[in-house]
Structures are given as structure tokens and as C-alpha cells.
N, C-alpha and C positions, 0 to 999 in steps of 0.2 A: 550454522554449524559447518565446520570444515569437512571436506570429504574424508571418507575412510582412509586411513593411512595405507598407502600403496605398498605392495610387496617390495622386498629389498631390491630385487632386480626385475624390471618389467620384461615382458616377452620381447625377444629380439625381433620378432615379426613386426612389431610396431616400429622398430628402428628402420627396417627395410621399407615399410610403408611411408615413413617420413622421407626417406631418400627419394622415393617415387614422386611424392607430392612436391617436395622442395625442388627437385630436379626439373619438373615439367611445369611448374606454376608460372603463369604469365601475370604480370601486374596489370589488372584491368581497371583499377580505381580511377585513373584519369580519363577512361573512355567508357565508363559504365553507361553514361547517358546515350552512347552511340551503339549499344548492343541491340541486335535485331534477332528475334526468334521466329523462324519460319519452319520449325520442325513439325512433323505430322500434319502437313497441310495438303497432302496429295499432289505435290508439285511434280511436274515432268520436266521442267527447265528452270533455270535461275531467273527470278523475277527481274524485270528491267527498272522497276520503280524503287529500288533500294536507295537509301540516303547515301550520297557520295562520301560522307564522312564516317560511314560505318566502320567500326573497329572490331566488333565481335559479331559474327554471323553464324547462326545455327540453322542448317537446312537438313538435319539428320532425319531418318525415317520418312523418306519421300520416295518418289519414283524417277528421279533424275538419272538419265542414261548417258549423258555426254556433257562435257564442259568445253566452252569456246573462249577464246581470248576476249571477245567482246563481253562475255558474261562477267569478267572479273576486272577488266582494265580500268573501269571508272572508280573502282574501290581502292584508291591509291593509299589509303590509311589503314587498310585491313590488317589486323594482327592475328585474329583467331578465326579459323574456318572449320566448321564441323559438317562433314558430308557422309558420315557413317550410315549404314543401313539404307543405301540407295541401290540403283541398278546400273552403276557406271561400269562400262565395259571397255572404254578406251580413254587413256589419259596421256596427254603430252604436258609435261611440267612447264613448258613454255607459256601455258595459259596464265601462269602466275608471274610472268616477267615484269609486269607493271606493279606488282604487289611487293615492293621491296621491304616493307615492314612486316610481312607475314612471318610469324614465329610458330604458330600452332596449326597443324594441318592433320585432320583425322579423316582418312579414307577407308577405314576398316569396314568389314561386312558389306563389300560390294562384289562385283563380278569381273574384276580386272585380271586378265591373263598376262599382261605385260604393261610396261610404262615406257614412254619416250623421255629420254633424259634432257636436262637443260640446267645450266649453271644457276643454282639457287644458293644464296649465301646466308640466309637469315633464320633457317629453321632451328627451333629448340626441341620441338615435339613433332615427330613424323610417324604416323600410324598407317601402315599398309597391310595390316594383318587381316586374316579371315577373308582373303580374296582367292583367285584361281591361279596364282602363279605356280609354274612348275619348278622354276629355280628361284632362288632368293633374289628379289628385285633390288639389286644394289647397283647404283650408277657410280662411275668413278668420280663424278662431281660431288658425291656425298662426302668424299674425303675432305672437302673444303668447309664442311659444316662444323666449324670449331666450337660452336655453342650448343651442339646437339646433345640433349640429355636422354630423350626417350626415342626408341626406334622399335616399331612393330612390323613384323615380316611374316610372310607365308611361303610355304614351298612343299612340293611333293617329292623333291629330290634334293639331296645335299651334297656339296663337294667341299673338300677340306679348306680350299682357299676362297670360298665364296665371299667371305667378309674381309678379304685382304684390303680392299680400297678404304676401309674405315678402321683398320687395325690400330692405327695410331691415335684414334679418338678415345677419350675416356668417358664412356657412356655410364649413366646412372642406372638405366633400365633397358633391357632388351626383351621384347615379347616375341616369341617364335611359335607360330601356329603350325602344328604338325598333324592336324586332324586328318588330312588326306595323304599323309606321307606313306609311301609304299616302296618296298624293294623285294626282290625275290628272296625266297627262303635260303638261308645259309650265306647270304651276302651281307657285308658290313660296310657302312659308309662312315666318314668322319667329318667333323667340323671343328675348326679352331676359332675360338673367340678370345681375342687377346685381352681386351680391357673392358670389363663390365662389372658393376657392383651387384646388380640384380639380374638374374636370368629367369624368365618365366616361360615354361614350355607347356603348350596345350595340346592334348592328344584327343583321339576320337572318343566320344562319350559312351559308345555302346560296344566297341570292339575290345577284345582281350589285348592286353599290352603285348606288343610284338616288335617294338622298335629295337633295331640293332644298329646303333650308330654311336660312335665314340665322339663325344663332345667334350672338349677340354677348354677351360676358361681360366685365364689368369686373374688374380685379384678378386675372385668371386666371393661376395659376402653373403648374399641371399639367393636361395634356390627355391623356386616354386614349380610344382608339377600339378597339372590339373587334368582330371579325367583319367584315373588309373583303375583298370579292371584286372584283378588278379585272381588266380586260383592256385592250387598246389602244383599244377604242371608248369605254369609260366612264371612262377615266383622267382626262379633262378634267373630268367631272362631280365626281369626288372632289377634284381640285385646287381647283375652284371652291367646293366645300363648305368646304375648309380656309381659303379666302381670308379670310373674316370672322373665323373662330376664331383665326387666327394674327396678326391685325392688332395686337393689344395689345402694348405693350412689356414687359409683366410675364411673358409666357409663356416659361418657361425650360425646361420639361420636356415632351416630346411622346413618347407611347408608343402603338405599334400592336400589338395582340394578335390573333393568328390572322388573318394577312393572306395572301391568295392573289393573285398578280399575275404579269404578264409582266415579263421583265427590262427591257424598254423602258419600261414604266410605272413600275417601281421607280426607274430612273434619273431619270425626269421628276419624281418626287416628291422625290428628293434635290436635283435642280436647283431645284425650287420652294422647298424649305426652306433652302437654303444661305444666302440673304441675309436670312432671317428672324431674329428675336431669340432663337430657340430655341438653348439651349446644350447640351442633352442629348437625344439622340434614341435611343429604345429600340424595338427590334423583336423580338417574341417569336413563335415558331412561324410562320416565313416559308416559303411554298411558291412556288417559281418554276416557271412553266408555259410551254408553247408553244416558245419559242426564246430563244437567247442570242446576240446579235450585238454587234459593237463599237458603242458609243454615244458620241456627242460630248458630253463633259462638261468644261466650262471651270470650273475651281475658282476662283470669285471670292472676294473677301474675305468671311469669314464669322465669325459669333460662336459658331458651333457648336464645342464643346470635345470632346464625346465622342459616338461612335456605338457602340451596343451591339446586336449581333444574336445571339440565342440560338436554336438549333435551326432549321436550314435544311433543307428538303426540296427537292431539285432533281429535277424531273420531266423535265428536258431532259438527254438522255444523250449527244448529240453536239453539241459546242459548242467555241468557241475559248476556251481557258483564259486566254489573254492578255486577251481582251475582258472576261472576268469579273473577273480578279484586278487588272487595271490600275485599274479604278474605285476599288477600295479602297486599293491601294498608293500612289496619288497624292493621296489626300485630304490637305488642309491643315488637319488638326485635331490635337489633342494626344493623345486617347485613342481607340483602336479595339479593340473586342472582337468577335470572331467565334468563337463556341463552339458545340460540339455540331453540327458541320456535316460534309459529306463533302469538304471542301477538302483537296487533297493537296499544295498548294503555295501560296506567297505570293511575289509578285514584289518585288524590291528597288526602291525608288523611284528614278526617273531622276535626280532632283535632291536636294540636301540636304533632308531631311524635317523636318516640324514635330512628328512623333510623339514623345511622351514616355512613353506607356504603350501597349504592344501585348499583347493577351491573346488567344491562339489555343488555348484549352483545348478538348480533345476533338475534334481534327481528325485527319488522317492524314498529318501532315508527316513527312518523313524527314530524314536527316542533311544533306541538301543545302540545307535551308532557310537563306536569307540567307547563302549561301556567297559569300565575297568581296564582301560588300555594304558599301560605304563611305559610304552616304548617310544612315544612321540615326545621325547625329552628336548628336542631342539626346535620343535614347532613354534613359530612366532605368529603366524597368521592362519586362521581357520575360517573359511567362508562356506556356510551351509544355507545360502539363500534358496528360497522356493523349493523346500522339501516338505516332509510330512511331520515335522517336529510339533509336539503339543504341550509338553510339560517343561516349564522353565526350570523347575527344581532339578530335573534329571539332566538338563543341559549344564547346569552348574556343576553337578557331580561329575559329568564327563570331563570337565576341564581340570579336575582336582589333581590329576597326575600328569599335567602338561606344564611343567615349571617355567618354560620359556615363553608361554603364550602371552602375546601382547594385544593382538587384534582378533576379535571374534565377531563375525557377522552372521546372525541367524534371523535376518529380516525375511519378510514374505513367507512366514510359516503360519501355524495356527496355535501359537504359544499362549498358554494361560499361566497365571501366577498365583491363583488362590486355592490350589489343590492341597497344599501342605501348610500347616500352621507354623512349623518350625522355619527358621531363617535358612536361606539358601547357602550352599557351600560352593565357593569359587576358589580357583587358584588366584593368589594375590597379585600375580604379575600382569593381569589384564589392565590395559589403560584405555583401549578403544572398544566400545561395545555397541553394536547396532542391533536394536530390537524393534525396528520400525515395521509397520504393516503386519501386526499380529493382532491378538484380541486381549491384550493386557489391560488390567484395570488399576485402580489406585494402590492395590496391595503390592504391586510390583516394586514399590519403593522400599519394601523390606528385603529385596532380593537383588542386591548389586554387589559387585566386587568392591572391596574397600578402597582401592587405590585408583579407581577409574578416573580418567581425565576427559574423555570424550564419550558422551552418551546420546544415542539417537533413539527416541521413542515416538517419532512422528507416526501418525496414522494408526492409532490404537483407540482404546475406549476409556481413556483416563479422564475423570471428571474433576479431580482435585489432587493436589500434592499434600499429603498429610503433614501436619506440623511436627508430629513426633515420628520423624524418619531417621534412618541411619545417617549419621553425619558423613557426607562425602566431601571431605576437606580438600581433596585433590582435584575435584571436578572443575573443569575449565569451560567446557562447551556442552550445552544441553539443547537438544532439539525435541520439542513437544508439540510441533505443529500438527494440525489436522486431528485434534482431540476435542474434548468438551470442557476444557478448563474455563473457569469463570473469573480467574484473577491471575495476576502475575505472581510467580513464586518469589518469596523473599530469599535473601542469601544467608539466612541464619544457619541453615544446614549445608550450604554450598559456599563456603567462605572464599573460595578462589574463582568463583564463576565469573567469566569474562565475555562469553558469547551465549546468547539466548535466542532461540527461534521459537516463537509461540504464536505465529500467524494462523489464521483459519481455525480459531477456537470459539469459545462463547464468552470471551472477556468483554464485559459491558462496563464495569466500574473498576478499572485498574487502580491498584493501591498508589496513593500519592507519594508515599515514602519509599517507593521502589528504588529510586536512584540513590537515596540516602542509605538504604540497606545494602545495595550492590555497588560499592565504591570502585570495584575493579572492572566494571562493565565497559567493554570497548566495542561491542556490537550487539544490538538487539533488533530483532525483526518481529514486530507485533501487529502488523497491518492486517487488513481483511478480517477484523473482528466486529461484532455488533455493538459498537460503542453507544452507550446511552448518554446523550449530551444533556446532563443535568448538572446541578451545582457540584456534585461529588467529583466530576471530571475536570473541573477548572484547575485544580492544583496539579493534577497529572499533566495536563496540557502545558501549564506554566513551566513545570520542571523539564518536560521534554523539549521545549523550545530553548531552554538554557543549555542543552546538551548539543555537542557538535553534530552536524548532519551526517558525518561519517559514522557516528555511533548508532544513530537511529536509521536503520535500513528501510528504504521505501517511504520515508517522510518527505513531503506530506501527502503524496498521491494515494497511498493505500490506507490512510487513516481517516475514516469518514463516519459521520453520525448515522446510526441506524434507527434511533428513537430519541425524541418524539417525532411524529410524522412530519411536522413543519420544519424539522432540521435534517430529515433523512437525505443523505447524499452530500451534506455540507462537510467540507474538510474540517478536521479538528482545529486547524490553525485559524479558521475563520469563525469558530464558535466562541461567543463571548456572552457572559452574564455578569450583571453588576454585583459588586461586593455586598450591597445592601440587600439584594434579593436572595443571596445565598447564606449570609451570616445571620442566624437567628438572634444571637446575642446583640449584634450591631443593630438589627432591625428593632428589637425591643427597646434598646437604649435610645435609638433615634425617635421612635414613637413617644417614649417617655419624655425625652428632652423637648420634643415638639409640643406635647401636651403641657409640660411645665412652662414653656415659653408662652403658650397660648393663655394659660391660667394667669401668669404674671401680667401679661399684656391686658387681659380683661380686668384684672384687679386694678391695674394702674389706671385704665380708662374709667373704671367705675369711680375711683377716687378722684381722678383729674376732672371728670365731667359730672361728678355727683349723680351717677346713674340711679342710686336708690331714691334720690329725691325726685327724679323724673318719673320713676316707676310709681311712687306714691301719688304724684300729681295725675298721672294717667289713670290710676285706679280711682281716685276721687272724681275725676272728670267723667269717667265711665259710669260711676254710681249716680252722679248727678244727672247725667243724660238719661239713665234708665228711669229715674224718678220723674224726669220731665215728660217722658212718654206717657206716664200715668195721669198727667194733669188733664182735666176736662177741656173740651174744645173751646168753651167760652173764655176760659182763662188764657189759652194760647192766643186767642185773637186780641188780647190786651197786652201781649208781651212787649212790643216795641213802644216804650213810653218815654224815652229820653233821647235827646240829641247826642249827649255825650256822657261817658263815665270818666271821672277824673281819678287817677291813681297818683298818690304822692306819699312822701314820708311825713310822719307826724311832726318832724322837725321843720318841715317846710309848710306847715298848715297855715301860718300867719300870712304868707305871701298868697297862698291859694284862696283863703277866705277874704283877704283884704283887697287883692288885686284882680286875680283871675275870675273868680266866681261872680263878683259884682259886675264886671264888664260883660261877661257872657250872658248873664241873666238880663242885663239891661238891654242887650241886643235881641232878647226874646228866645234865647237858647236855653232849653231845659236841661239841667245838669243833675246827674246822679252822683251823690256823695255817700261814702260808707257810713258816716256818723248819723245821717238823717234818712237814708233809704234802706239800710240793712234791716231785714225782718227779724225781730227778736225770736229766739227759740231755734233758729236754724244755725248750722255751723258756719264758721267764717268762710270756708271754701265754698260752701253752697251759696252763701250770700254773694260772694265775688262773682261766681259763675252766673247767677241769676241777673245781677246788675249788668254784667257785660253783654248778656244775651238780650237784654231789654234796651240796649243803647245802640244807636247807629255808629257812633265813633267812640274811640277810647283815647283819652288824653293822658299822657304820662309826663309828670314833672320830674325831670332827671336832675340829680345832684349827687354829690358824694353821700348824702344821707339816704337817697333812694337806693344806691348801690348796696348799702349796708342793711337794708330792710328786706327780710326774707319774704314778708307778705307782699311787698311791692313787686318782688320778682314773680311771685305766684300770679298776681294780677296781670303782669306783662305776658307771662307764659300762656295763661288761659285766653287772654285777649287776642294774642297773635294766632293761637291755634283756632279759635272760634272764627275770626275774621278770614283767615286763610281757608278754613274748612268751607265757609260760605262763599268763597270766590271774591271776597272784598279786599280792599287795601286801605282801610280807614283808621290806621294808627297815626296819632299826632304826637310827635315827640317835642317837648319843650325843654331845652337845656337851661335850667335856672342857674346853675353854677358849673364851671368846667370840670370834667371828670377825666383824670389821667387814665390812659389805657391800662397801665400796669396796676391800677387800683381796683379794677373790676375782677372779682374772684373768678377762678377758672370754671367753676360750676355754673356761672352766669354767662355761658358762651352765647346764649340767645340774645342777651342785651348787647354783647360785644358785636355780634353779627348785625343786629339791627342798626346800631350806630354807624357801622361801616357801610351798610347798604342804603340806608334811608337819609333823606334830607330832614334835618331837625331845625326848629326855631329857637334861637338863642335870646334869652332875656337880656336886653342891654342895660348897662349900669347907668349910661347917660340918659337923662330924661328926654333929651331932644330926639333920641332915636326910638322912643317907645311908641310913638304914633304909628310908625311903620310896622312895628311888631304887632300892634293890635289890628292893623289893616290886614296883615298876613293871616292872623287868627280868624278874622272875619271872613277872609276869602276861602279858607278851607271849609267853611260851613255853607257859603253861598252856593256852591255847586250842587248841594243836595237839599237845600232848604225847600225848594219848590217840591222836590220829590217827597219830602217829609210831609209837607202840607197835603199833597195828593194822597199819600198813604193814609194820613189821618182822616181825610175826607172819605176815603174808602171804608176805613174802619167805622167811621161814624155812620 
């Protein structure tokens, strides 16, 4: 939020202060790395180990009593030297003859009775104030200091032409210490200061003002007097002293610091200054003593624009409040500031007032302030910070008769908003309202001026902004920092909102559509909130990263995760979660699609690999094995009865019975054939399994007919499974006729694999080659024939 709209005209005291700062400022940026601080070190002399390239040296608040050329000669680049608050009693300016760049020299608050002069050409700031000089320490060489802006001096005696050597210089600031000034009673001295923008005179802090000197200054713009102690008897002495100082038409700003006075004398000073050209009167640390009675004050035409009084101590405990407050309430000026005082009230002006700005910060005003006051018709800015206001409804009523009021600051009070059920009544002209640092709750949103543009509600007890609130269509800036809000407010009720400050709240899940709702947003500050880094936050982070960094203040440094624990401290810009883990619909669709693909894949594999067929085979195999375990032991001992089981298609039976079987049996090989060895009454599958289990080897006669036979494939499956299960490798493949690979059905992948992995014997068409074929057949049995015989012997 932008700062509160400033008063139409700022205190001119600020202007004088800027003259001082600008006039004496030295540019240190290029030498900040060569700044040395030796202040408050108990030093009695200048250290010899200082870096030669030192540009800024602070040796204030030590016990140094003397300066030598050797102390400073090696610091040829020195620009700033602070030696205030030491015990220097003797100074010869020639000690700085090797410091040609020295621009800033502070020797205030020492014990110098005099100085020895030397041509010095570079000073901009020279402070010799608060020393023990009897006469003003002015060297004729000072007339060559064409760049001099600030000059601080001390003296106990003044002569009219003391400042003649520098009369041609245009100084920004002269500080004249007159704490020890003394002349005999009824004697008067004078001093002429030709050119100075600001003159600051410091008097003795505990002595009654008795200075009788005529000081005239040309082109004086700001006058400051410090340590003024007055009573009814010496009040006229002070006014006479002011007579010459305030004569010039250029004096615009007059400041009194640390003034102790009676009420009667203070009113006389006001009465004296009222017709003067002074536009800004500032009083700091005012103490009122003795008594307060009603004083006659006729407010004549004045050029005074602003009176500012900060920190009043009232040592009068019994007095007429009307006598005190009337003097201020009836002033015909534009700006009145009375802050940090024990004032409990302020009267309403009797007639239409000229006040445009009233600042009563840090008083003890109550809700009755300006109640039914209809004379503040020109008031534009009212500041009531740090008072005792409690009822916001009454504050609204207070403004009802202030038709020009635009800025209202009632921050740092104890305001509540829920005391009244009816809506608040405000003057419609208010555009800036500061309600920060109160105890306001959500109900405050029923109690705003309708045309407000800038609203400050930070540091209250607001938990939410109700959706059904008064539409503030003109509101442009809203500050709700340091509350307990849990979400960003939409702009439905704030259609013109462009600046939002909502940091240090309880916002954990900011609305993702905030930026869509607030199209005019040009600045948002929402850092330092306990963001919960979950799926709900992703869209907000995405939207915030699409906005210019100039719009999102503090991004990304002050936007961090607070929950869950594993993300705590993680910048939101580094927080990422996948779309799948956050989108429930997408997750369900993804799971459904995956299951569908899996189902389709399984279905395809079942069809392609004939999985049901394999399941049936496994089931039948399992059942057969279970029955085999119930066979008596004597039967099991007769299980291995054949050398080979032959599997073939019925279409190839002629070759098997006429060629293969006669040859093998002629060689003494016992053969198992299904048509002669299957046991009647048992299932085909059970007979196949039993025959395979009772045979050492299995011979498969392969041909296109074999491929088309499902029973042949069963026999191949069980034979391979049984022999593999027993650790054997006794499958014999005879290729009776060539089988194209593409003619083998997909479900017979076992046959396809065996034909690719194993060597098979091919029946030759030429008779001349058949002898070799039978030799190979015989060889496949020779390896195990001996073992068969041995096993048979064992069985027998």
C-alpha cells in the first residue's frame, strides 16, 4: 500500500533540515571501503597504524588532547575527520597541510581556547562549536573556503564584525554556541551575519534567557533556538531578542528546541510571531510551568501556515482546560500538529475554521473528540494516531460534518467495529482511511466510507473478508497485512483494486483464480504466509509465475512452503507436483486406460497363445500326477517299461507301422504305441501321460499332419514337460515331411520353439540316404541302452 497521503504543505522545518544535509553531505561511496572507526576506544593520541588510504576517520569520544603534523601527514587521501568529544586544547590548522582532500572536520565538544590559522582550501564542513573560545574563532583564511556549507562556532563575547572575513560566503548553516555567553547587565552587543540560510543558536540549558545582542542576518530562511528558559519577567527580553532576527522577509521557518515557559509568555510569543513573515513554527520539548489562565489572543491576519508542537510536559496540574485548548482551536492557520502531549480533548472552533490539516498523534483523546463539530468545513487531513478511541461507529459520526475531509488516520487506537448493528455513517469525501493497529474484526467491512480509495487495515484481528460486503468500487489499495486471513480476497466487491498487501497472515491455500478475478492488479505483497504445498497450490504458483516480478512483491524470496514437513522452507517456485498425482479425474482415467490395455493385452495373449488350452493341460497333468501318487509301490517299480513312446498323426501311421516300428523292434528297442498300449477305461490324456512316464524317450514323427493334430500336440507338451521336469533331454524329433514355419498355429509355440532349438532327423526321400538315417536313430539309443539294461537288472 502507498503511504498515507501527505499534508498539502509539509513542515518547512523539513526544508531547513534538507538544506543542512545537502549542504554538508560528503560523497563517501567511492571510499566506504577505506572508512575507519576508532570512536569510543579510550585513545589518548592518534594511532600510527591507520591505513594510508583512509578516507573517512572517526575518532570521536576519546581522550585525545593534541594533534601533531605527523599524526595526519601520512593520510593524504583523508576526506572526513571526526574528532568531537575529545580533550583537545591546542590546535594549529597546519597539521592538516598534507591533507589537501579534507572536506569534513568536526572538532566540536573539545577544550579549545583558540586556534592557529593556516591556509586551508578544501573545507565544506567545519565545526568548532562547544569549545572554550572567548571570541569567534574566525581566521582570515576562512574567506577562501568557497565551498564551505556548514560552520560551527563558539564564543563568550561577540563583536559586530567578527564574521567579516566570511561575509562574502554563502553558507547553508551556521551553528553558534552561546552557552557561556556573558555581558554585564544593561549592555548590548551586536553581530552581523550577511549570508546564511539557516542560523542555529544554542543557549545555556539551565539559565534564564538573558541574552541582549542584536543579531542581523541577510537572506535567513530558517532560525533555530535551543535551550530557552522563560518566565513572565524575562519574556520581554526574549521577544526583544527576536525582534531583529525576525525582521527579514525571507524567514519562513522558526524552530524552538527545549523551551521552558509560562503559559502567559508562550501566548505572548505567539502574539509576537503572528504578524511576522514566518510560515512554519515548530516547538520541540515544551515544558509549561507555574499556571495556566485564560489569555487574550486576537488572531490577526497572519502568514503562518503551520504550527507544530511535539512533546509537551505540563507541570500545571490545576487549570482551565478551556483556557488552554481555546488558544489552539481558534487559530487561523492551515496546519496544526500537537503530538506526544497529555491533552485529553480539543475544542471545536466557534466559527468556520481555516484548518486543512490537524495532527493530534499520541494524545489521550476519547470518542467524544469533535463530536457534533460542524465548523471544520475546510479540514482535509485528520490524524488521531495513538489516542484512546474505541468505537469506530462514533468515529464515523465525527466525520459527518467535515465535508472536505479526504484523509483520516485513526491507527494505533483500540477501535472495535461490532458494537452497533447498523451501518456506519461517514462523510463521503474520505478517500484515504488508516485503521491499522486496532482490534477490528470481520464486521469492519460493513463500516467504510463509500468512495474510499486507500484502506489500511494491517495489524488487526480480521479472519476473513465476508463475501456479502459493501461494494467499494473506488478502492484501489488495500493493506490487510498482519491479520489472520486464510485466503486472498477476490475483487468482486473491489472492482478497482490494484494494490494488495496481505503478507503475514494465515493464507495456506490462496485461490487459483485470484489473478483472473483481479485484472487491474499492479502490485501484490503476499509473502510470509504459511503456504501448504499441496496440489491445490500448483495452479496459484503457475499463475503467479506468469505475472511480472514487478507485480508480485517479494517473489520468490518470501514465498515458501510451511507444510508438509518435507517441503518446509522450500520456495514456491521450486515446488512441483505431477499433473497425474493432483488430477483425480486424470488419475482415474489413467488407471482405467491402463487396466483396459492390460485386459486387451491378456485377452490377445490368451487368444494368440491359446492360454485356455494350456490351463486345461496343466489341470489334467496335475490330476494325473495326483492319482499317480496313490498308486501302490509295487506298481511304481514297474513304471519304466519302454525304450520309447512314439507320437504321430494317424495320417502318418502307415510309415510308422511299416518303416519305423519294425526297424526299432528288430534292433531290440521296446516301443510304446497308443493303439496297443493304452489301457481301456482310462481317459486319453491319462493314457498319454502314463505311456510317456513309462518310456525313457519320446519319438515324435513331425509332418503337416502332426501339426494339425491336437492330440499329437498334447503328447508333445506332456513329453517335454515330463522330461524337462526330470532333468532329461530325451526328445527325438523325426521330420517326415517339411513343415513351413507359417503353417504352425500360434498356439503351438512349444513345437515352434523345439524345432528352432533342437536338432531333428529328417526322413530322406532317396533310398540311398536311408541307411545313414537308421544309423542316426540307432545312435540315439546306444547311449542309454546299457543304462536301460542295468536298470532292468536292478528292477529284476
